[in-house]
C-alpha positions in Angstrom: -51.9 18.6 41.6 -54.1 16.8 38.9 -52.1 14.5 36.9 -53.4 13.0 33.7 -53.0 9.4 33.0 -51.9 8.0 29.7 -53.9 9.0 26.6 -56.0 6.4 24.7 -53.3 6.6 21.9 -50.5 5.8 24.3 -52.5 2.9 25.7 -53.4 1.7 22.2 -49.6 1.5 21.4 -48.8 -0.2 24.7 -51.5 -2.8 24.2 -51.2 -3.6 20.4 -47.6 -2.4 19.5 -49.2 -0.3 16.8 -49.6 3.4 16.5 -53.0 4.9 15.7 -51.7 6.0 12.3 -50.9 2.3 11.6 -54.5 1.2 12.4 -55.9 4.0 10.3 -53.6 3.0 7.3 -54.9 -0.6 7.6 -58.5 0.4 7.7 -58.1 2.6 4.6 -56.4 -0.3 2.7 -59.3 -2.6 3.6 -61.7 0.1 2.1 -64.8 -0.5 4.3 -68.1 1.0 3.4 -68.9 2.3 6.8 -67.8 2.7 10.5 -69.7 -0.3 11.7 -67.8 -2.6 9.3 -64.5 -1.3 10.6 -65.6 -2.0 14.2 -66.7 -5.4 13.4 -63.4 -6.3 11.6 -61.3 -4.8 14.5 -63.1 -6.7 17.1 -63.6 -10.1 15.4 -60.3 -10.2 13.4 -57.9 -8.1 15.5 -59.3 -8.9 18.9 -59.7 -5.3 20.0 -62.4 -4.2 22.5 -65.4 -2.6 21.2 -64.4 0.8 22.7 -61.0 0.7 21.2 -62.3 -0.4 17.8 -64.9 2.4 17.9 -62.1 4.9 18.6 -60.0 3.7 15.8 -63.0 3.6 13.4 -64.0 7.1 14.3 -60.5 8.4 13.8 -60.2 6.6 10.4 -63.6 8.0 9.3 -62.4 11.6 10.2 -59.2 10.9 8.3 -61.0 9.6 5.2 -63.4 12.4 5.0 -60.8 15.2 5.3 -58.7 13.7 2.3 
């Protein structure tokens, strides 16, 4: 049997105490011009890894573009 491990969203919540939707809401309020600015903020000010910050920024950009 092939069992999947926890999803990145579950790991994000476990490590930060914040849901993905909370991170996206914060990013939207800060009104960044592009994804790179989001990643820089998340890594420098929130202490996230680059991989995690890129995941959040990608999801935030998708959310912003679909609204």
